[in-house]
C-alpha positions as a printed NumPy array, in Angstrom:
array([[  4.342, -21.732, -19.549],
       [  3.941, -18.879, -17.148],
       [  0.952, -18.925, -14.94 ],
       [ -1.195, -15.848, -14.81 ],
       [ -3.829, -14.695, -12.106],
       [ -7.185, -13.068, -13.026],
       [ -8.298, -10.516, -10.489],
       [-11.737,  -8.69 , -10.284],
       [-13.187,  -5.718,  -8.625],
       [-17.059,  -6.436,  -8.619],
       [-19.246,  -3.439,  -7.854],
       [-22.93 ,  -2.512,  -8.2  ],
       [-22.19 ,  -0.635, -11.537],
       [-19.179,  -2.307, -13.077],
       [-16.769,  -5.277, -13.011],
       [-13.178,  -4.325, -13.381],
       [-10.737,  -7.163, -14.317],
       [ -7.106,  -7.501, -14.72 ],
       [ -4.473, -10.194, -15.665],
       [ -1.431, -10.242, -13.45 ],
       [  1.759, -11.99 , -14.647],
       [  4.212, -13.744, -12.334],
       [  5.996, -10.587, -11.48 ],
       [  2.762,  -9.095, -10.059],
       [  2.32 ,  -6.689, -12.91 ],
       [ -0.881,  -5.963, -14.556],
       [ -0.518,  -6.712, -18.228],
       [ -4.178,  -6.384, -19.437],
       [ -7.225,  -4.996, -18.053],
       [-10.898,  -4.074, -18.944],
       [-14.165,  -2.838, -17.46 ],
       [-17.752,  -3.852, -18.142],
       [-20.943,  -2.327, -16.753],
       [-23.343,  -4.473, -14.595],
       [-26.965,  -4.363, -14.975],
       [-27.931,  -5.304, -11.407],
       [-31.61 ,  -4.657, -11.953],
       [-31.701,  -7.484, -14.469],
       [-30.983,  -9.908, -11.595],
       [-28.396, -12.413, -10.46 ],
       [-27.891, -14.215, -13.538],
       [-26.919, -11.099, -15.381],
       [-24.327, -10.123, -12.859],
       [-22.886, -13.709, -12.95 ],
       [-22.841, -13.685, -16.747],
       [-21.04 , -10.282, -16.701],
       [-18.262, -11.619, -14.419],
       [-17.846, -14.568, -16.839],
       [-17.808, -12.21 , -19.733],
       [-15.192, -10.049, -18.312],
       [-12.897, -13.179, -17.652],
       [-13.587, -14.493, -21.12 ],
       [-12.72 , -11.116, -22.761],
       [ -9.515, -10.766, -20.554],
       [ -8.334, -14.167, -21.87 ],
       [ -9.078, -13.343, -25.503],
       [ -7.817,  -9.817, -25.326],
       [ -4.423, -10.931, -23.923],
       [ -4.138, -14.071, -26.111],
       [ -4.071, -16.687, -23.334],
       [ -6.42 , -19.561, -22.28 ],
       [ -7.73 , -20.694, -19.071],
       [ -4.975, -23.341, -18.944],
       [ -2.449, -20.536, -18.395],
       [ -4.377, -19.341, -15.232],
       [ -3.514, -20.237, -11.79 ],
       [ -6.707, -18.932, -10.052],
       [ -9.255, -16.194, -10.037],
       [-10.063, -13.858,  -7.148],
       [-12.312, -10.998,  -6.617],
       [-13.363,  -8.29 ,  -4.075],
       [-17.138,  -7.34 ,  -3.897],
       [-19.293,  -5.129,  -1.49 ],
       [-21.137,  -6.858,   1.211],
       [-20.841,  -9.316,   4.112],
       [-18.709, -12.237,   2.546],
       [-17.441, -15.241,   4.168],
       [-14.06 , -15.287,   2.769],
       [-13.367, -18.873,   4.052],
       [-16.376, -20.497,   2.424],
       [-16.826, -18.134,  -0.653],
       [-20.489, -17.442,   0.355],
       [-21.915, -13.939,   0.031],
       [-24.143, -13.635,   3.068],
       [-25.522, -10.239,   1.843],
       [-24.582,  -7.6  ,  -0.705],
       [-26.443,  -4.251,  -0.459],
       [-25.923,  -3.16 ,  -4.078],
       [-25.966,  -6.552,  -5.702],
       [-28.694,  -9.252,  -5.882],
       [-26.79 , -11.684,  -3.671],
       [-28.041, -13.281,  -0.423],
       [-26.447, -16.604,   0.938],
       [-25.095, -16.799,  -2.634],
       [-22.528, -19.647,  -3.14 ],
       [-20.453, -17.535,  -5.548],
       [-17.268, -19.535,  -5.075],
       [-18.788, -22.898,  -5.81 ],
       [-20.919, -21.537,  -8.797],
       [-17.956, -19.728, -10.514],
       [-15.427, -22.386,  -9.943],
       [-17.878, -24.747, -11.773],
       [-18.102, -22.223, -14.72 ],
       [-14.364, -21.553, -14.92 ],
       [-12.85 , -24.848, -14.006],
       [-10.363, -22.925, -11.83 ],
       [-10.087, -22.063,  -8.115],
       [-12.088, -18.937,  -7.3  ],
       [-11.774, -16.774,  -4.239],
       [-13.701, -13.8  ,  -2.828],
       [-13.748, -11.354,  -0.079],
       [-15.228,  -8.037,   1.052],
       [-13.983,  -5.348,  -1.275],
       [-12.516,  -3.024,   1.271],
       [-11.033,  -5.775,   3.321],
       [ -9.302,  -6.941,   0.036],
       [ -8.385,  -3.4  ,  -0.79 ],
       [ -6.6  ,  -2.861,   2.451],
       [ -4.986,  -6.251,   2.09 ],
       [ -3.634,  -5.086,  -1.284],
       [ -2.265,  -1.907,   0.205],
       [ -0.587,  -3.867,   2.928],
       [  0.985,  -6.405,   0.583],
       [  1.849,  -4.142,  -2.408],
       [  1.042,  -0.518,  -1.552],
       [  1.363,   2.194,   1.127],
       [  1.333,  -0.1  ,   4.078],
       [  3.677,  -2.867,   2.892],
       [  6.169,  -4.167,   5.425],
       [  4.009,  -3.012,   8.315],
       [  2.101,  -5.555,  10.798],
       [ -0.591,  -3.399,  12.193],
       [ -2.747,  -1.222,   9.78 ],
       [ -6.043,   0.261,   9.741],
       [ -7.798,   1.185,   6.409],
       [-10.64 ,   3.386,   5.682],
       [-11.908,   3.549,   1.963],
       [-14.16 ,   6.509,   1.285],
       [-16.537,   6.26 ,  -1.75 ],
       [-20.265,   6.16 ,  -2.184],
       [-20.315,   4.495,   1.223],
       [-17.531,   3.818,   3.802],
       [-15.687,   0.604,   4.377],
       [-12.896,  -0.571,   6.501],
       [-10.247,  -3.179,   6.883],
       [ -7.735,  -4.289,   9.497],
       [ -4.326,  -5.838,   9.485],
       [ -3.593,  -7.043,  12.997],
       [ -0.269,  -8.665,  13.955],
       [  0.611,  -9.249,  10.232],
       [ -2.789, -10.865,   9.248],
       [ -5.885,  -9.71 ,   7.603],
       [ -8.579,  -9.675,  10.448],
       [-12.117, -10.32 ,   9.351],
       [-13.71 , -11.376,  12.648],
       [-16.242, -14.032,  13.482],
       [-17.809, -15.471,  10.247],
       [-15.833, -12.77 ,   8.258],
       [-18.253, -10.089,   9.502],
       [-15.788,  -7.784,  11.181],
       [-14.191,  -4.478,  10.23 ],
       [-17.356,  -2.619,   9.372],
       [-15.606,   0.588,  10.52 ],
       [-17.919,   2.708,   8.403],
       [-20.755,   1.907,  10.823],
       [-19.033,   3.124,  13.987],
       [-21.731,   5.314,  15.677],
       [-20.212,   8.815,  16.266],
       [-23.341,  10.609,  17.24 ],
       [-26.438,   8.597,  18.291],
       [-28.661,  11.588,  17.464],
       [-26.857,  12.082,  13.991],
       [-28.212,  11.581,  10.462],
       [-29.828,   8.222,   9.532],
       [-27.499,   5.829,   7.818],
       [-28.463,   3.44 ,   5.134],
       [-27.645,   0.508,   7.573],
       [-30.574,   1.729,   9.705],
       [-28.546,   3.172,  12.57 ],
       [-28.038,   6.901,  13.25 ],
       [-24.81 ,   8.9  ,  13.157],
       [-22.399,   6.32 ,  11.556],
       [-19.237,   7.505,  10.184],
       [-20.657,   6.59 ,   6.728],
       [-23.646,   8.978,   7.324],
       [-21.184,  11.926,   7.818],
       [-17.998,  11.267,   5.55 ],
       [-19.083,   9.2  ,   2.532],
       [-20.373,  10.643,  -0.619],
       [-23.886,   9.729,   0.535],
       [-23.234,  11.741,   3.751],
       [-21.872,  14.755,   1.893],
       [-24.918,  14.504,  -0.644],
       [-27.239,  14.773,   2.428],
       [-25.496,  17.723,   3.894],
       [-25.594,  19.554,   0.52 ],
       [-29.305,  18.776,   0.177],
       [-29.933,  20.269,   3.685],
       [-28.113,  23.487,   2.65 ],
       [-30.062,  23.685,  -0.503],
       [-33.36 ,  23.39 ,   1.496],
       [-32.157,  26.303,   3.573],
       [-32.   ,  28.314,   0.478],
       [-28.347,  28.317,  -0.169],
       [-26.949,  27.978,  -3.717],
       [-24.254,  25.633,  -4.807],
       [-22.817,  24.311,  -8.011],
       [-23.273,  20.819,  -6.765],
       [-27.26 ,  21.168,  -7.067],
       [-27.005,  19.693, -10.697],
       [-24.384,  16.99 ,  -9.656],
       [-26.611,  15.701,  -6.929],
       [-30.008,  15.838,  -8.759],
       [-29.765,  12.167,  -9.78 ],
       [-28.263,  11.003,  -6.464],
       [-24.553,  10.476,  -5.508],
       [-22.179,  12.932,  -7.307],
       [-19.287,  12.024,  -9.285],
       [-15.899,  12.444,  -7.799],
       [-14.79 ,  14.881, -10.592],
       [-17.775,  17.073,  -9.835],
       [-16.772,  17.269,  -6.06 ],
       [-13.174,  18.269,  -7.17 ],
       [-14.468,  20.907,  -9.589],
       [-16.719,  22.396,  -6.854],
       [-13.986,  22.44 ,  -4.283],
       [-11.505,  24.017,  -6.738],
       [-14.108,  26.488,  -7.551],
       [-14.239,  27.317,  -3.832],
       [-17.9  ,  26.582,  -3.681],
       [-18.813,  27.311,  -0.019],
       [-21.261,  24.403,   0.402],
       [-18.953,  21.866,  -1.084],
       [-16.01 ,  23.155,   1.05 ],
       [-18.105,  22.906,   4.06 ],
       [-19.288,  19.374,   3.253],
       [-15.736,  18.299,   2.768],
       [-14.565,  19.868,   5.99 ],
       [-17.403,  18.118,   7.997],
       [-16.436,  14.739,   6.463],
       [-12.958,  15.25 ,   7.402],
       [-13.733,  16.201,  10.937],
       [-15.781,  13.055,  11.398],
       [-13.086,  11.058,   9.805],
       [-10.795,  12.528,  12.227],
       [-13.054,  11.567,  15.269],
       [-13.297,   7.962,  13.992],
       [ -9.568,   7.819,  13.319],
       [ -8.707,   9.114,  16.774],
       [-10.81 ,   6.176,  18.297],
       [ -9.224,   3.725,  16.009],
       [ -5.772,   4.928,  16.955],
       [ -6.714,   4.612,  20.643],
       [ -8.126,   1.093,  20.084],
       [ -5.54 ,  -0.486,  17.79 ],
       [ -2.47 ,   1.491,  18.037],
       [ -1.703,   0.797,  14.406],
       [  1.446,   1.888,  12.669],
       [ -0.574,   3.351,   9.815],
       [ -4.11 ,   4.473,   8.956],
       [ -4.446,   4.322,   5.093],
       [ -7.28 ,   6.098,   3.368],
       [ -8.358,   4.915,  -0.087],
       [-11.515,   4.919,  -2.293],
       [-12.712,   7.164,  -5.071],
       [-12.977,  10.295,  -2.848],
       [ -9.253,  10.049,  -1.914],
       [ -8.298,   9.386,  -5.592],
       [-10.044,  12.716,  -6.424],
       [ -9.041,  14.932,  -3.477],
       [ -6.749,  12.844,  -1.431],
       [ -4.341,  15.616,  -0.383],
       [ -7.222,  17.826,   0.662],
       [ -8.893,  15.133,   2.746],
       [ -5.629,  13.916,   4.391],
       [ -4.791,  17.591,   5.25 ],
       [ -8.314,  17.965,   6.731],
       [ -8.033,  14.825,   8.753],
       [ -4.687,  15.837,  10.05 ],
       [ -5.944,  19.166,  11.025],
       [ -8.451,  17.731,  13.552],
       [ -7.244,  14.237,  14.596],
       [ -4.885,  15.187,  17.471],
       [ -7.841,  16.337,  19.455],
       [ -9.373,  12.903,  19.413],
       [ -6.554,  10.461,  20.322],
       [ -3.97 ,  10.066,  23.112],
       [ -0.823,  11.858,  22.243],
       [  1.344,   8.863,  23.445],
       [ -0.317,   6.62 ,  20.903],
       [ -0.743,   9.297,  18.14 ],
       [  3.001,   9.949,  17.882],
       [  3.562,   6.463,  16.525],
       [  0.941,   6.354,  13.776],
       [  1.332,   7.552,  10.24 ],
       [ -1.614,   8.724,   8.193],
       [ -1.36 ,   7.974,   4.5  ],
       [ -3.18 ,   7.971,   1.143],
       [ -3.446,   4.558,  -0.463],
       [ -0.741,   4.123,  -3.28 ],
       [ -2.596,   1.719,  -5.628],
       [ -5.59 ,   3.855,  -6.027],
       [ -8.274,   2.272,  -8.177],
       [ -6.201,  -1.024,  -8.227],
       [ -6.112,  -1.658,  -4.437],
       [ -8.787,  -4.25 ,  -4.752],
       [ -7.215,  -5.94 ,  -7.743],
       [ -4.009,  -6.206,  -5.908],
       [ -5.765,  -7.425,  -2.746],
       [ -7.39 , -10.194,  -4.834],
       [ -3.846, -11.144,  -6.121],
       [ -2.652, -11.372,  -2.518],
       [ -5.567, -13.649,  -1.802],
       [ -4.593, -15.926,  -4.506],
       [ -1.096, -16.141,  -3.29 ],
       [ -2.322, -16.831,   0.3  ],
       [ -4.789, -19.485,  -0.726],
       [ -2.677, -21.383,  -3.301],
       [  0.48 , -21.322,  -1.271],
       [ -1.039, -22.824,   1.822]])
């Protein structure tokens, strides 16, 4: 009988799950909300519930499954399966691999969500066939991933590639990580929200006022405001693109990658706009002799990047 893979994208608000067949095709998927405030057991039970409903929904059993893998936010030791810290989940030094292997009776693998997402784009998406790739995923926060010399690079203790926390201005806005002037503080949704709030305090009006009243805006609200030519939203996006260009220029100079790939919810909503904005500024921030060999690209797999990266992780681990 065919062996299937179950892949998960675990976030602070939802768990997205998919079943892949032997042809690396998604044959069934579903999503469930997580109630993080109810604690660690609720998140664990939600993950188990998603896997159970995937099996039932597609009409297979765990006997048909080769392995399960996931991407999740936070500092995760991909080698040991321990979540050292997750900012939006109740996990700290959490031995998720051991716990879920015991519950599923199958191998379980996990890595940082953006590392895994870039891995997915390298194996199956925009960066396939390349050997040196930098990834930046732009969402509520900002994450990064590196493919160096044909391998996913995660650094010492799998703590590397925190590209969203490059300091671009040491007197810049405070980032949630505690530093000032990080790329995330300028170019993520959080960074754009902070800029919009500053403009509102200065007395400017914007259609985004309601969208940010409860915190971070939805991507569709950003897109609608941009298409309506809302001045504050247009400025926030331009500012985000400029700092993404500054960061990308440094990454080009440091790594000389073949590609920088941009993913995440912001790129799904306005990828052409952001890519054009980054390209408008980036040449000023990197050496021409290196820049001319780098391609800037949107992610191809969109919301499925992490799912495909989890699939690649299963293939890597199971074929050792």
